[in-house]
C-alpha positions as CSV (number, residue, x, y, z in Angstrom):
1,M,0.0,0.0,0.1
2,G,1.6,3.3,-1.1
3,T,1.6,6.5,1.1
4,F,2.0,10.2,0.5
5,K,3.9,12.2,3.0
6,I,2.9,15.8,2.9
7,E,4.5,18.8,4.6
8,G,1.6,21.4,4.7
9,G,1.4,25.0,5.1
10,H,3.2,26.2,2.0
11,Q,2.0,28.5,-0.7
12,L,2.2,27.1,-4.3
13,K,2.8,29.0,-7.5
14,G,2.8,28.4,-11.2
15,S,0.7,26.7,-13.8
16,I,-0.8,23.3,-14.0
17,Q,-2.4,21.6,-17.0
18,P,-5.3,19.3,-16.5
19,Q,-5.1,15.8,-17.8
20,G,-7.5,14.3,-20.1
21,A,-11.0,13.4,-18.7
22,K,-11.2,10.1,-16.9
23,N,-14.9,9.7,-17.2
24,E,-14.8,10.5,-20.9
25,A,-12.0,8.1,-21.5
26,L,-13.9,5.2,-20.0
27,Q,-16.8,5.8,-22.6
28,I,-14.5,6.5,-25.6
29,L,-12.3,3.5,-25.1
30,C,-15.3,1.1,-25.0
31,A,-16.6,2.7,-28.3
32,V,-13.6,1.3,-30.2
33,L,-15.3,-2.1,-30.1
34,L,-18.0,-0.8,-32.5
35,T,-15.8,-1.0,-35.6
36,P,-13.2,-3.2,-37.1
37,E,-11.4,-0.1,-38.4
38,K,-8.6,1.8,-36.6
39,V,-9.5,4.5,-34.1
40,T,-6.9,7.0,-32.9
41,I,-7.5,8.7,-29.6
42,N,-5.5,11.6,-28.1
43,N,-5.2,13.1,-24.6
44,I,-5.7,9.7,-22.8
45,P,-4.9,10.2,-19.1
46,D,-2.1,7.8,-17.6
47,I,-4.2,6.7,-14.7
48,V,-4.9,3.3,-13.1
49,D,-8.6,3.1,-14.1
50,V,-8.0,3.9,-17.7
51,N,-5.0,1.7,-18.0
52,K,-7.0,-1.2,-16.6
53,L,-9.6,-0.7,-19.3
54,I,-6.9,-0.5,-22.0
55,K,-5.4,-3.8,-20.7
56,L,-8.9,-5.3,-20.7
57,L,-9.5,-4.3,-24.3
58,E,-6.0,-6.0,-25.1
59,K,-7.2,-9.2,-23.6
60,L,-10.4,-9.0,-25.8
61,G,-8.2,-9.0,-28.8
62,V,-8.1,-5.4,-29.6
63,K,-4.8,-4.3,-31.3
64,I,-3.4,-1.4,-29.4
65,E,-0.4,0.8,-30.3
66,K,1.0,3.6,-28.2
67,L,2.0,6.5,-30.4
68,S,3.0,8.9,-27.7
69,R,2.5,9.5,-24.0
70,S,-1.2,10.2,-24.4
71,T,-2.0,9.0,-28.0
72,Y,-3.1,5.4,-28.9
73,T,-4.6,3.6,-31.8
74,F,-7.0,0.8,-31.3
75,Q,-8.2,-1.8,-33.9
76,A,-11.0,-4.3,-32.9
77,N,-10.9,-6.4,-36.1
78,E,-10.2,-9.7,-34.2
79,V,-12.2,-9.6,-31.1
80,N,-11.8,-12.7,-28.8
81,L,-15.3,-13.5,-27.7
82,E,-14.1,-16.5,-25.8
83,Y,-12.3,-14.4,-23.3
84,L,-15.8,-13.0,-22.1
85,E,-16.7,-16.4,-20.7
86,S,-13.4,-17.1,-19.2
87,D,-12.6,-17.1,-15.3
88,Q,-9.9,-14.5,-16.0
89,F,-12.5,-12.0,-17.5
90,K,-14.5,-12.5,-14.4
91,I,-11.5,-11.2,-12.3
92,D,-10.4,-8.5,-14.8
93,G,-13.9,-7.0,-15.3
94,R,-14.8,-7.0,-11.6
95,G,-11.9,-4.6,-10.8
96,L,-13.1,-1.6,-12.9
97,R,-16.5,0.2,-12.7
98,G,-16.2,1.5,-16.2
99,S,-16.0,-2.0,-17.7
100,I,-19.8,-2.1,-17.7
101,M,-19.7,0.0,-20.8
102,I,-18.2,-2.7,-23.1
103,V,-21.5,-4.5,-22.9
104,G,-23.5,-2.2,-25.3
105,P,-20.8,-2.2,-28.1
106,L,-20.3,-6.0,-27.8
107,L,-24.0,-6.7,-27.9
108,A,-24.5,-4.4,-30.9
109,R,-21.7,-5.7,-33.0
110,F,-21.5,-9.4,-31.9
111,G,-24.9,-10.2,-30.5
112,K,-23.7,-10.8,-26.9
113,G,-22.1,-9.0,-24.0
114,Y,-21.1,-10.2,-20.6
115,I,-19.7,-8.5,-17.4
116,P,-19.1,-9.4,-13.8
117,K,-20.5,-7.1,-11.2
118,P,-18.0,-4.1,-11.5
119,G,-16.1,-2.8,-8.6
120,G,-14.9,0.9,-8.1
121,D,-15.3,3.4,-5.3
122,K,-17.0,2.4,-2.1
123,I,-19.4,5.4,-2.1
124,G,-22.8,3.5,-1.9
125,R,-25.0,1.7,-4.3
126,R,-24.6,2.3,-8.0
127,R,-27.4,0.7,-9.8
128,L,-27.0,-1.1,-13.2
129,D,-30.7,-1.2,-13.9
130,T,-30.7,1.7,-16.4
131,H,-28.1,0.0,-18.5
132,F,-29.8,-3.4,-18.8
133,E,-33.4,-2.0,-19.0
134,G,-32.4,0.1,-22.0
135,L,-30.7,-2.9,-23.7
136,I,-33.7,-5.1,-23.0
137,K,-35.9,-2.5,-24.7
138,L,-33.7,-2.8,-27.7
139,G,-34.5,-6.5,-27.9
140,A,-31.8,-8.1,-25.8
141,K,-32.5,-11.1,-23.5
142,F,-31.0,-10.6,-20.0
143,G,-29.6,-13.2,-17.8
144,Y,-27.9,-13.0,-14.3
145,S,-26.0,-15.5,-12.3
146,K,-26.5,-14.5,-8.6
147,E,-23.8,-17.1,-7.5
148,E,-21.1,-15.6,-9.7
149,Q,-22.7,-12.1,-9.9
150,F,-22.2,-12.3,-13.6
151,Y,-24.5,-10.4,-16.1
152,G,-25.3,-11.2,-19.7
153,V,-27.3,-9.9,-22.6
154,E,-27.8,-11.5,-26.0
155,A,-29.7,-10.7,-29.1
156,D,-29.8,-11.8,-32.8
157,K,-30.6,-8.3,-33.9
158,L,-31.3,-5.2,-31.9
159,K,-34.3,-3.1,-33.0
160,G,-34.8,0.6,-32.3
161,A,-37.3,1.6,-29.5
162,Y,-38.6,4.6,-27.5
163,M,-37.4,4.6,-23.9
164,L,-37.8,6.9,-21.0
165,L,-34.9,6.5,-18.5
166,E,-35.8,6.3,-14.8
167,E,-32.5,8.2,-14.2
168,A,-30.2,10.3,-16.3
169,S,-27.3,7.9,-15.8
170,V,-24.2,9.0,-17.7
171,T,-22.8,5.4,-18.2
172,G,-26.3,3.9,-18.7
173,T,-26.9,6.5,-21.4
174,A,-23.6,5.8,-23.0
175,N,-24.1,2.1,-23.0
176,I,-27.5,2.3,-24.6
177,V,-26.3,4.9,-27.2
178,M,-23.5,2.6,-28.3
179,A,-25.9,-0.3,-28.6
180,A,-28.5,1.8,-30.5
181,V,-26.1,3.0,-33.2
182,L,-26.1,-0.4,-34.8
183,A,-29.8,-1.3,-34.1
184,E,-32.3,-1.6,-36.8
185,G,-34.6,1.4,-37.1
186,Q,-34.8,4.5,-34.8
187,T,-34.2,4.8,-31.1
188,T,-35.4,7.7,-28.9
189,I,-33.7,8.0,-25.5
190,Y,-35.6,10.5,-23.3
191,N,-34.1,11.8,-19.9
192,A,-30.8,11.0,-21.4
193,A,-27.7,12.2,-19.7
194,C,-26.2,15.3,-21.4
195,E,-22.8,15.7,-19.8
196,P,-20.0,17.1,-22.0
197,Y,-18.4,13.7,-21.9
198,L,-21.5,12.0,-23.4
199,Q,-21.6,14.8,-26.0
200,Q,-18.1,14.0,-26.9
201,L,-19.0,10.3,-27.2
202,C,-21.9,11.1,-29.5
203,K,-19.8,13.4,-31.7
204,M,-17.2,10.7,-32.1
205,L,-19.8,8.1,-33.1
206,N,-21.3,10.5,-35.6
207,R,-17.8,10.9,-37.1
208,M,-17.7,7.2,-37.4
209,G,-21.0,7.2,-39.4
210,A,-23.6,7.0,-36.7
211,K,-26.8,9.2,-37.0
212,I,-27.4,10.7,-33.6
213,S,-29.3,14.0,-33.2
214,G,-30.2,16.0,-30.1
215,V,-26.6,15.9,-28.8
216,G,-26.4,18.1,-25.8
217,S,-30.1,17.8,-24.9
218,N,-31.9,15.1,-22.8
219,M,-33.6,13.6,-25.8
220,L,-31.4,11.7,-28.3
221,I,-32.7,10.3,-31.5
222,I,-30.6,7.6,-33.1
223,D,-31.2,6.2,-36.5
224,G,-29.4,2.9,-36.7
225,V,-26.7,2.1,-39.3
226,E,-25.2,-1.2,-40.4
227,T,-21.5,-0.4,-39.8
228,L,-19.2,2.2,-38.3
229,G,-15.8,3.2,-39.5
230,G,-12.6,4.5,-37.9
231,T,-11.9,8.0,-36.7
232,E,-9.6,10.1,-34.6
233,H,-10.8,11.8,-31.4
234,T,-9.3,14.2,-28.7
235,M,-10.6,14.1,-25.2
236,L,-11.6,17.1,-23.2
237,P,-9.6,18.2,-20.1
238,D,-10.8,16.6,-16.9
239,M,-13.3,19.0,-15.2
240,I,-13.0,17.2,-11.9
241,E,-9.3,17.8,-11.9
242,I,-9.8,21.5,-12.8
243,G,-12.2,21.8,-9.9
244,S,-9.6,20.1,-7.6
245,W,-6.9,22.6,-8.6
246,I,-9.3,25.5,-8.0
247,G,-9.9,24.2,-4.5
248,L,-6.3,23.6,-3.8
249,A,-5.3,27.2,-4.8
250,A,-7.9,28.6,-2.5
251,M,-7.0,26.4,0.6
252,T,-3.3,27.1,0.2
253,K,-3.7,30.8,-0.5
254,S,-1.8,30.1,-3.8
255,E,-1.6,31.9,-7.1
256,L,-2.3,29.3,-9.8
257,T,-3.1,29.3,-13.4
258,I,-4.9,26.2,-14.8
259,T,-4.2,26.1,-18.5
260,N,-6.4,24.9,-21.4
261,V,-9.5,24.1,-19.4
262,S,-12.2,24.3,-22.2
263,W,-14.2,26.9,-20.5
264,N,-17.4,26.2,-22.6
265,D,-17.5,22.7,-21.2
266,L,-17.2,23.6,-17.4
267,G,-20.9,24.5,-17.0
268,I,-21.7,26.0,-13.5
269,I,-18.4,24.7,-11.9
270,P,-16.7,28.2,-11.8
271,S,-19.8,29.9,-10.5
272,V,-20.2,27.4,-7.6
273,F,-16.6,28.1,-6.5
274,R,-17.4,31.8,-6.8
275,K,-20.3,31.3,-4.3
276,L,-17.7,30.3,-1.8
277,G,-16.0,33.6,-2.4
278,I,-13.2,32.3,-4.6
279,T,-11.9,34.4,-7.4
280,V,-12.1,32.5,-10.6
281,E,-10.7,34.6,-13.5
282,K,-11.1,33.7,-17.2
283,Q,-8.0,34.4,-19.1
284,G,-8.4,33.1,-22.7
285,D,-8.9,29.3,-22.2
286,D,-7.1,29.4,-18.8
287,I,-8.3,29.9,-15.3
288,F,-6.3,32.2,-13.0
289,I,-6.8,31.9,-9.3
290,P,-5.1,34.9,-7.4
291,A,-3.7,34.2,-3.9
292,H,-6.6,34.6,-1.4
293,T,-4.4,36.2,1.3
294,D,-7.4,37.7,3.0
295,G,-9.4,34.5,2.7
296,Y,-12.8,33.9,1.0
297,E,-16.4,34.4,2.2
298,I,-19.4,32.1,1.4
299,Q,-22.4,33.9,-0.1
300,N,-25.8,33.4,1.4
301,F,-29.0,33.1,-0.7
302,I,-30.5,36.4,-1.5
303,D,-33.1,35.9,1.4
304,G,-30.2,35.6,3.8
305,S,-30.6,31.8,4.4
306,I,-27.6,29.5,4.5
307,L,-26.1,28.5,1.1
308,T,-26.8,25.0,0.1
309,I,-24.6,23.2,-2.5
310,A,-26.1,20.1,-4.0
311,D,-25.2,17.6,-6.8
312,A,-27.5,17.1,-9.8
313,P,-27.4,15.7,-13.3
314,W,-25.8,18.0,-15.9
315,P,-26.1,20.9,-16.2
316,G,-26.2,20.7,-12.5
317,F,-23.3,20.5,-10.2
318,T,-21.3,17.3,-10.6
319,P,-21.2,15.0,-7.5
320,D,-17.5,14.4,-8.0
321,L,-16.7,17.8,-6.9
322,L,-18.7,17.9,-3.7
323,S,-15.9,16.5,-1.6
324,I,-13.6,19.3,-2.8
325,I,-16.3,22.0,-2.1
326,L,-16.6,20.6,1.4
327,V,-12.9,20.7,2.1
328,V,-12.6,24.2,0.7
329,A,-15.5,25.5,2.9
330,T,-13.6,24.4,6.1
331,Q,-11.5,27.5,5.8
332,A,-14.0,29.9,4.4
333,R,-15.8,32.8,6.2
334,G,-19.4,31.6,6.9
335,S,-21.3,28.3,6.7
336,V,-22.7,26.1,3.9
337,L,-24.8,22.9,3.8
338,I,-23.4,20.3,1.4
339,H,-26.1,17.9,0.1
340,Q,-24.8,14.8,-1.6
341,K,-27.9,13.3,-3.0
342,M,-26.6,10.5,-5.3
343,F,-24.3,8.4,-3.0
344,E,-25.0,7.6,0.6
345,S,-21.4,6.8,1.6
346,R,-19.5,9.6,0.0
347,L,-19.4,12.1,3.0
348,F,-18.1,9.5,5.4
349,F,-14.6,10.8,5.0
350,V,-15.5,13.9,7.1
351,D,-14.4,12.3,10.3
352,K,-10.8,12.6,9.1
353,L,-11.3,16.4,8.5
354,I,-12.9,16.7,12.0
355,D,-9.8,15.0,13.4
356,M,-7.8,17.8,11.7
357,G,-9.8,20.4,13.4
358,A,-12.5,21.2,10.9
359,K,-15.9,22.2,12.1
360,I,-18.3,19.8,10.3
361,I,-21.7,18.5,11.4
362,L,-22.6,15.3,9.6
363,C,-26.4,15.5,9.6
364,D,-27.1,12.2,7.9
365,P,-25.3,10.1,5.2
366,H,-26.2,12.6,2.6
367,R,-25.8,16.1,4.3
368,A,-23.1,17.9,6.1
369,T,-23.0,21.4,7.5
370,V,-19.5,23.1,7.4
371,I,-18.7,26.1,9.5
372,G,-15.7,27.8,8.1
373,H,-12.5,28.8,10.2
374,D,-11.6,31.8,8.1
375,F,-8.0,30.7,8.4
376,K,-8.1,31.8,12.1
377,S,-7.4,28.2,13.0
378,T,-5.3,26.1,10.6
379,L,-6.1,22.4,10.0
380,K,-3.7,20.1,11.9
381,A,-1.7,17.4,10.3
382,T,-2.7,13.8,10.9
383,K,-2.5,10.2,9.5
384,M,-5.2,9.3,7.1
385,T,-6.4,6.6,4.7
386,S,-7.9,7.4,1.3
387,P,-11.4,5.8,1.0
388,D,-12.0,6.7,-2.6
389,I,-10.7,8.8,-5.5
390,R,-12.4,12.2,-4.8
391,A,-12.2,11.9,-1.0
392,G,-8.5,11.0,-1.4
393,V,-7.8,14.2,-3.2
394,S,-9.9,16.2,-0.8
395,L,-7.8,14.9,2.1
396,L,-4.7,15.6,0.0
397,I,-5.8,19.3,-0.4
398,A,-6.5,19.5,3.4
399,A,-3.0,18.1,4.2
400,L,-1.3,20.6,1.9
401,S,-3.0,23.4,3.7
402,A,-2.5,22.0,7.2
403,K,0.1,22.8,9.8
404,G,2.7,20.0,10.1
405,T,3.4,16.7,8.2
406,S,0.5,14.4,7.2
407,T,0.5,10.9,5.7
408,I,-2.2,9.5,3.5
409,M,-2.3,5.8,3.0
410,N,-4.0,3.7,0.2
411,I,-3.0,6.3,-2.3
412,E,-3.7,3.7,-5.0
413,Q,-7.3,5.2,-4.8
414,I,-6.0,8.6,-5.8
415,D,-3.8,7.1,-8.6
416,R,-7.0,5.6,-10.0
417,G,-8.1,9.1,-11.1
418,Y,-5.1,11.5,-11.1
419,E,-2.1,11.3,-13.2
420,N,1.3,11.6,-11.6
421,I,-0.2,13.9,-9.0
422,D,2.8,14.0,-6.7
423,E,5.1,15.0,-9.5
424,R,2.8,17.7,-10.8
425,L,2.2,19.1,-7.3
426,R,5.9,19.3,-6.7
427,A,6.4,21.3,-9.9
428,I,4.2,24.1,-8.4
429,G,6.0,24.0,-5.0
430,A,4.1,21.3,-3.0
431,K,6.1,19.4,-0.4
432,I,4.9,15.9,-1.1
433,E,6.7,12.6,-1.1
434,R,5.6,9.1,-2.4
435,L,6.5,6.3,-0.1
436,D,6.3,2.6,-0.8
């Protein structure tokens, strides 16, 4: 188990460029299974979860060539379907949440798709119903082995259908879209997720020859085609990493420039941080955060009531950044209620922040009230364990702002979503060391 040793209390300075988007990468990489032709993908992040999926595709028989640090080509012209029924696949697929999205492409192109119950973050229940209900409406037969926790769908030919999704699941929408592009006839998906990363997937599929309209809305109309061709695709910068660096700059009173952020795809993320009193300046396609030497003050609602920040499907605020918001609020002037609606275990890391001296009231599994210190009392260094990707980075930000030397164990969780994070933080002045 790896560990970070962090000497906190230092101001950082410089610029940092966000990696390619993790959540987009997991969708885009699965889409290469839809064509026998070569697909080139740029700006792939070098992180554990993405590398696991690339290895899974390789074991499926996809020919993979690494052209540069972040550019690969993929060609799925000799897919090994026998691997899907092997014991090794049941192990490999279980280790990655994003592996669920190979099911739609495999079903559409080869008539069958299997997956063991995927793993991932321990943040509460994450239903797969939306995925499989959508595929069933396209004509697939569903099977599940309770003993092996192994899912399967099969179909001779998928047929277009109208469906109203019970939840605007991003991965569920992606899986259904990837199946529907090769289905016979027209598919309408209402209450579809419309995150920028899903828009990216749809735009890539259209370049491959798919016919998807309504991209960016919550109603997608897909006219099925017989085959898809190759293409080249460049992934967006990771909005979760961008939000993490905004929070890091504020908490450490640092002057930072976050470069090439694709402002048009950030939605309300900048405005939510501004509600905490953080100055977020647009400089071309960069974000500039000045040093908040006098701290930052949380806004109230216009009627004077306490600010509530809650997650919601796009264009609402992403749940992946609520952990960052919570940590940043611990040193603000004022109070805020954090409402994590989607996952019932995602706020359980706050006990570690309370140990560091933060004033947080965990109201229930979904809500926490934070009373900011206004930097009048710094957080204290401590020894912690990272429970999941986003909580791990939140604890890292807390440690970088804290007085003294902290250690964070189980940093493999952080590595799942952040590329070479210790090296990149050292480049802007952080005192962080990776220990085996």
